[in-house]
N, C-alpha and C positions, 0 to 999 in steps of 0.2 A: 692369250696368256703366254708369257715367255717362260720357258722351262729353265731349270738350273743348268742343264747341258748347253742351252742356247746362250745363256749369260756367260758361262765359262768359255764357250767356244768363240764368243764375241770379243774376248780380251785380246788386245793387240800389244805386242812388245814395243816399248817406246823408251829409248835411252836405257837407264838402269832399272826400269820398272815395266809395269803393265798398265794400260788404260782400258777402262770399261765403263759400263753404265748400269746403274741399279734401276730397273723398271718400277713404275708406280705400283705395279701388282705385287711387289715384294717389300712394300713399305710397312712399317709398324709405327704408327703415329708419325712423328716428323723425321724419323730415321729409318734406315734399312733394317729389316729383320736381322737380329744378331747372328743367327745361324748362317744366313747368306753371307754376311760380311766376313765371318770367320772362315767359311768355305772358300771364299775368294782369296783370303790370306793364305790358307793352306795350299791352294792350287799354285800360287806363286812360290811358296816355300819349297814345294816339292820339285820345282824346276831350278833351284839354285845349284844343285849337283845331280848328275844323272843316275847315280847308283845308291840313293839313300835307302837305309833299311826301313822297316815298317814304322808307322806313326805309333808312338807310345803315350805321349802326353801333350796336352795343349793348355797354356796359361794365357787367358784372353782378358784384356782390359778394354771396356767400352768407354771411350774418352769423350766423344762428341758425336753430333748427328752426321749421318751420311745419306746422301740422296743424289740422284742424277749421275753426273760424270764423277768417276773415282779413279784414283791412281793407287796401285799396289806396288810396294817395293819390299823385297826380301833380301836378307843378308845372313851369311853364315857367321855365327858367333864362335863356334868351336866344333871341331870334329875329332873325336878320339877313335880308339880301336873298335868300340862297340856302339857309341852313341854320337849323334850329331844334333847340335842346337842351332835352330834357325829362327831369326826374328823377322816378322812381317808387319808392315804398317799399311793401313788403308786410309787414304786422305781424300777429302772432298772439298767442296767450295768453302765450307766452314772451318777447314783445317784438319788436323789429325783426328780421325774418328775411332780407329781401332789399332791397338798394338797387341800382337800375339807372339809368344815364344813357343815353338813346336819342338818336341824332342822325338827324334827318330832313333830306334834302338833295335838291333838284331837280337833274336833269341840266343841265349847262351846256356851252356850246361849248368845245371843247378841241382842241389839236393832238396831244395824247397818245393813243396807242392801243396798249395792251399787255394781252393776254389772260392770264388765269390758267392754271395748269397743266392739262394734259389729264387726263382721268379714267383711272384704272387699268383694265386689261383684265379687267373683271368684268362679264359681260353682265347687263343688266337682267332682273329676273324676268319670266317669261312666265305664261300661264294655267295651265300644268302644273307650275310650280315649287313645290316643297314649302317652305312657310314655317313659322315657329314663333312663339310668343308669349312667349318668355322664361320665367323661373322663377316658379312660384307664390309662392316666398318673397320675391320682389321684385315687389310688386303692380303697380306702374306699367307694367311690361313687358307686361302682359296687354292693354294698350290699343294695341299696335303689332303689325304684321306684320314679321318679320325674316328675312333671308337672309344668312348669313355666308360670307365667303371663308375656306376652311380651310387652303389651301396657299400656300406662297411668301411668307409674311409674316415679319417680324422677330419677335424674342422679346418685344418690347413694342409691338405694333402691332395695330390692328383695321381691318377693311374690311367694311362691312355695308350692305346695302340695307335701308331702313327706310321704312315708311309707317304712318300712323294707320289703325286699323281702321275708325273712324267719322270721315269727313272732310267731311261736308256741313255747310253753314251756319256756316262759320267764315272769318274774314278770312285770306287767304293768308299774310300776314306773321306773324300770330299763330300759325297752324298750323305755319309753318316754324320759328319759335323753339321751339315745343313739341317738334318732331322733332329739332332740331339738337343737343340735349344727350343723345341717346339711347344713345350708346356708353358702356360702362364705361371707367373710367380705364385707359389702355394699360399703365401700369406694374403693374397688378394681375395681369397675365399672368405676371409674374416671381415672384409669391408662390406660385402653385400651389394656391390655396384662397381661401376667403372670409375677409376681415378687415375691421374697421371702417375706413371712409374717409369723406371729406367734401370736396366741391368748395369752393374758397375764392373764386377769381375766374375770370371767363370773359369773353373778348373776342371779339366777332363782327363781322367786316367784310363787308358784302354787296357783291358785285361786279356783280350785275345783279338785276333783280326776281326774287323767289322764286316762280318758276313752273315746273311740271313736269307730266309726264303720268302719269295713274293714281295720283297721290299718291306715287310712288316717289322717294326721295332716296338717293344713295350717300354714305355717311359714312366718313371715314378719320380715324384718330388714331394718332399715334406719339409715345411718350415720349422726350424728349431727355435727361432728367436725373431721377434719383430718389435722394435721400439725406436723412438726418436727418428722416424722416417726411414729406417733401414731394416731389412730382413736378411737372415741367413738361412739357406736351405741346403739340404742334402738331396742328391739325385742319383738315379741308377737307370741303366738300360740293359735289357735282355733281348736276345734275338728270338726269332719265331720258334725255335726249339727249346726255349727256356734257359739258354746258357747266358751267364752274366758276361757282358761285353764291355761295360764302362761304369765307373763310379765318378761322381761329380760333386762339386760344391759351387754355389753361386751366391753373390751378394747383390741385393736389389734395393734401389731407392724407391719407396712408395710414399707418395705425397697425400697421405690420408690421416 
């Protein structure tokens, strides 16, 4: 199994971009796992300029399938006194697969102080907690340790502790983006089986630096709407201490 750090470490500068490979063990159907593709895009974006402030937001469009050899190109769109906007494209044999706009912003003095929502009452996994690695039919899930909340959830809702099995040697923001997309679409629970699906857009707003203990993140997703083959869902992430780290929204095509 190829770790995230090995995939990122295997990227090679080529012309105005980077060349790399998506292993079969990180596939999700006929395309790369979205969190991995976005993580590769972020890695390239962070190298456009040497002194970028922390990542604040990511706007990701999943445009087409990605597998095997890929090319990542990142471009500065604008940099002001406080924020920098960087676009990154990931292209494969089938053409453009992902386009992301990352916003990097330094903390500034502010009178505002409003914290994100508290974490649901689902205790962080301990040394004796039984974890699992997803389904063999969905290869990318084998790269994670997972613990699901089974009770007290809505009909279209997930709550899951997630961490990378191999976590060493990777930038915390890149690792975080790789984890943040790990939940299945919440609306899929209404289907009662496996059907074709595809994420279309994904918005991530970071509320604080992506730091946690023992690699664990608590992920939540709840579908608000599912009709005409498309669903919209709200998502949130807390660190191991229960602090809100990110709020998200995602649009997913579900062919059911």
